PASEBA-1860 file (N, C-alpha, C; in nm, 3 decimals):
! residues 107
1> XXXXXXXX> 0.953/7.857/17.614/0.944/7.970/17.702/0.828/8.058/17.656 ~ 0.743/8.091/17.750/0.633/8.184/17.723/0.622/8.278/17.843 ~ 0.628/8.407/17.817/0.609/8.507/17.922/0.497/8.600/17.881 ~ 0.397/8.608/17.964/0.283/8.696/17.938/0.314/8.832/18.000 ~ 0.358/8.926/17.917/0.409/9.054/17.966/0.302/9.150/18.011 ~ 0.180/9.138/17.961/0.075/9.231/18.002/0.052/9.225/18.152 ~ 0.051/9.105/18.209/0.033/9.091/18.354/0.152/9.152/18.427 ~ 0.273/9.132/18.375/0.392/9.189/18.437/0.389/9.342/18.431
9> XXXXXXXX> 0.320/9.397/18.332/0.308/9.542/18.318/0.189/9.599/18.395 ~ 0.113/9.513/18.463/0.005/9.562/18.548/-0.136/9.527/18.508 ~ -0.156/9.458/18.398/-0.292/9.419/18.359/-0.346/9.317/18.459 ~ -0.472/9.332/18.494/-0.537/9.239/18.585/-0.670/9.197/18.526 ~ -0.734/9.099/18.587/-0.866/9.058/18.540/-0.967/9.171/18.556 ~ -0.952/9.249/18.662/-1.043/9.362/18.687/-1.009/9.482/18.598 ~ -0.882/9.496/18.560/-0.836/9.610/18.481/-0.746/9.561/18.367 ~ -0.804/9.490/18.268/-0.723/9.435/18.160/-0.680/9.542/18.060
17> XXXXXXXX> -0.573/9.514/17.989/-0.534/9.597/17.876/-0.620/9.557/17.757 ~ -0.632/9.643/17.655/-0.708/9.604/17.534/-0.628/9.511/17.443 ~ -0.508/9.472/17.487/-0.421/9.383/17.411/-0.339/9.299/17.509 ~ -0.278/9.194/17.457/-0.188/9.112/17.536/-0.054/9.109/17.465 ~ 0.054/9.111/17.541/0.188/9.100/17.485/0.251/8.974/17.542 ~ 0.303/8.890/17.452/0.364/8.764/17.493/0.505/8.755/17.434 ~ 0.600/8.715/17.515/0.738/8.692/17.472/0.756/8.541/17.462 ~ 0.791/8.490/17.343/0.793/8.347/17.317/0.930/8.303/17.267
25> XXXXXXXX> 0.975/8.189/17.315/1.096/8.126/17.264/1.063/7.983/17.224 ~ 1.092/7.948/17.100/1.066/7.813/17.049/1.201/7.742/17.034 ~ 1.220/7.630/17.103/1.348/7.558/17.094/1.373/7.502/16.954 ~ 1.499/7.476/16.922/1.533/7.417/16.792/1.453/7.290/16.765 ~ 1.403/7.280/16.640/1.332/7.161/16.597/1.190/7.147/16.646 ~ 1.133/7.254/16.703/0.997/7.247/16.758/0.903/7.348/16.692 ~ 0.773/7.321/16.704/0.667/7.414/16.664/0.629/7.498/16.785 ~ 0.573/7.616/16.757/0.527/7.701/16.866/0.395/7.654/16.925
33> XXXXXXXX> 0.315/7.588/16.846/0.180/7.548/16.888/0.127/7.456/16.779 ~ 0.017/7.390/16.802/-0.045/7.313/16.695/-0.108/7.408/16.594 ~ -0.134/7.361/16.474/-0.200/7.442/16.371/-0.339/7.478/16.423 ~ -0.372/7.609/16.425/-0.498/7.651/16.485/-0.548/7.780/16.421 ~ -0.673/7.811/16.450/-0.740/7.931/16.400/-0.811/8.000/16.516 ~ -0.801/8.132/16.521/-0.875/8.212/16.619/-0.999/8.272/16.552 ~ -1.106/8.281/16.627/-1.228/8.340/16.570/-1.228/8.493/16.575 ~ -1.163/8.552/16.676/-1.170/8.697/16.693/-1.036/8.766/16.715
41> XXXXXXXX> -0.933/8.693/16.745/-0.803/8.755/16.773/-0.726/8.783/16.646 ~ -0.661/8.899/16.645/-0.559/8.932/16.547/-0.426/8.925/16.622 ~ -0.330/8.852/16.566/-0.199/8.839/16.629/-0.094/8.908/16.543 ~ -0.017/8.998/16.605/0.092/9.071/16.539/0.223/9.015/16.593 ~ 0.307/8.959/16.506/0.432/8.896/16.544/0.551/8.986/16.510 ~ 0.650/8.990/16.600/0.776/9.061/16.578/0.888/8.961/16.608 ~ 0.964/8.923/16.507/1.072/8.826/16.526/1.194/8.899/16.581 ~ 1.247/8.848/16.693/1.361/8.910/16.760/1.491/8.840/16.720
49> XXXXXXXX> 1.494/8.707/16.726/1.615/8.634/16.689/1.579/8.494/16.642 ~ 1.672/8.434/16.569/1.649/8.302/16.513/1.577/8.311/16.379 ~ 1.550/8.195/16.324/1.480/8.185/16.197/1.363/8.090/16.214 ~ 1.258/8.111/16.136/1.142/8.024/16.148/1.070/8.008/16.016 ~ 0.983/7.908/16.012/0.893/7.886/15.901/0.752/7.908/15.952 ~ 0.680/8.000/15.889/0.542/8.030/15.926/0.451/7.954/15.830 ~ 0.356/7.883/15.886/0.254/7.813/15.807/0.124/7.890/15.823 ~ 0.071/7.938/15.711/-0.053/8.016/15.711/-0.145/7.957/15.605
57> XXXXXXXX> -0.258/7.904/15.652/-0.349/7.835/15.562/-0.269/7.731/15.483 ~ -0.267/7.738/15.352/-0.194/7.639/15.272/-0.056/7.689/15.228 ~ -0.014/7.805/15.276/0.113/7.865/15.235/0.215/7.856/15.348 ~ 0.343/7.877/15.314/0.448/7.888/15.415/0.547/7.994/15.370 ~ 0.614/8.059/15.467/0.717/8.157/15.435/0.818/8.160/15.549 ~ 0.940/8.205/15.515/1.050/8.210/15.612/1.053/8.348/15.678 ~ 1.090/8.350/15.807/1.104/8.475/15.881/1.236/8.475/15.957 ~ 1.284/8.596/15.988/1.407/8.612/16.064/1.403/8.742/16.142
65> XXXXXXXX> 1.511/8.777/16.211/1.515/8.896/16.296/1.469/9.022/16.223 ~ 1.379/9.095/16.287/1.326/9.219/16.231/1.200/9.202/16.150 ~ 1.166/9.079/16.114/1.043/9.057/16.037/0.920/9.072/16.125 ~ 0.814/9.126/16.068/0.686/9.142/16.136/0.577/9.092/16.042 ~ 0.472/9.035/16.100/0.359/8.990/16.018/0.236/8.976/16.108 ~ 0.120/8.969/16.044/-0.008/8.961/16.114/-0.077/8.831/16.077 ~ -0.138/8.768/16.178/-0.228/8.654/16.156/-0.368/8.703/16.189 ~ -0.450/8.733/16.087/-0.586/8.782/16.111/-0.678/8.670/16.164
73> XXXXXXXX> -0.791/8.708/16.224/-0.889/8.607/16.264/-0.926/8.520/16.144 ~ -0.948/8.392/16.169/-0.988/8.300/16.064/-0.871/8.242/15.986 ~ -0.748/8.280/16.021/-0.629/8.230/15.952/-0.572/8.111/16.028 ~ -0.560/7.998/15.961/-0.498/7.880/16.021/-0.346/7.904/16.023 ~ -0.283/7.889/16.141/-0.142/7.923/16.150/-0.066/7.843/16.255 ~ 0.068/7.846/16.237/0.163/7.784/16.329/0.302/7.820/16.279 ~ 0.404/7.806/16.367/0.543/7.833/16.328/0.631/7.716/16.368 ~ 0.741/7.702/16.294/0.839/7.597/16.320/0.978/7.658/16.325
81> XXXXXXXX> 1.059/7.610/16.419/1.199/7.652/16.429/1.285/7.541/16.368 ~ 1.339/7.563/16.246/1.416/7.459/16.179/1.561/7.449/16.226 ~ 1.605/7.539/16.312/1.744/7.538/16.357/1.776/7.414/16.441 ~ 1.901/7.377/16.440/1.947/7.269/16.527/2.010/7.323/16.655 ~ 2.034/7.456/16.660/2.108/7.513/16.774/2.046/7.638/16.835 ~ 1.968/7.715/16.760/1.925/7.847/16.806/1.774/7.853/16.831 ~ 1.735/7.914/16.942/1.594/7.938/16.969/1.538/8.039/16.869 ~ 1.411/8.027/16.838/1.335/8.127/16.763/1.264/8.211/16.869
89> XXXXXXXX> 1.293/8.341/16.873/1.239/8.428/16.978/1.159/8.540/16.912 ~ 1.038/8.565/16.966/0.953/8.669/16.908/0.855/8.721/17.013 ~ 0.794/8.833/16.980/0.683/8.890/17.058/0.556/8.871/16.977 ~ 0.445/8.850/17.048/0.311/8.852/16.987/0.231/8.959/17.060 ~ 0.168/9.048/16.985/0.072/9.144/17.041/-0.065/9.103/16.988 ~ -0.157/9.076/17.080/-0.289/9.023/17.045/-0.398/9.111/17.104 ~ -0.500/9.140/17.025/-0.615/9.209/17.081/-0.687/9.113/17.177 ~ -0.729/9.162/17.290/-0.799/9.078/17.387/-0.948/9.084/17.360
97> XXXXXXXX> -1.000/8.983/17.297/-1.142/8.977/17.266/-1.198/8.852/17.331 ~ -1.282/8.871/17.432/-1.334/8.759/17.511/-1.421/8.663/17.431 ~ -1.464/8.704/17.312/-1.546/8.616/17.227/-1.462/8.512/17.154 ~ -1.329/8.527/17.159/-1.242/8.440/17.081/-1.251/8.295/17.124 ~ -1.244/8.207/17.026/-1.229/8.065/17.051/-1.126/8.012/16.951 ~ -1.064/7.901/16.986/-0.957/7.844/16.903/-1.004/7.710/16.848 ~ -0.979/7.690/16.719/-1.007/7.563/16.654/-0.876/7.498/16.616 ~ -0.854/7.376/16.661/-0.733/7.302/16.627/-0.753/7.231/16.494
105> XXX> -0.655/7.249/16.402/-0.660/7.181/16.274/-0.597/7.043/16.287 ~ -0.632/6.955/16.197/-0.581/6.817/16.200/-0.458/6.805/16.114 ~ -0.354/6.882/16.145/-0.227/6.879/16.071/-0.117/6.847/16.167
END
């Protein structure tokens, strides 16, 4: 599940917000995305429910409800939901920088 809330709040191509808000649900046993790096975006995550494993560069850490963290530009990242029954649900707030590009890692 992915919901782009900025558009629902009124952001348009002609009148964009300086940030994007996304509501994400990752099903049990799945990753949120492939391992990737942004060139210009900073992503701020707020975990709402469930538990997850965050992979950042060569490190990993566990997150749960109420946890917040930032993925700065140039950081290779991805998340995994290790649960067998519960979705991992979170918000991402991202600066909208049109110069951004994404590089997929081979992991």
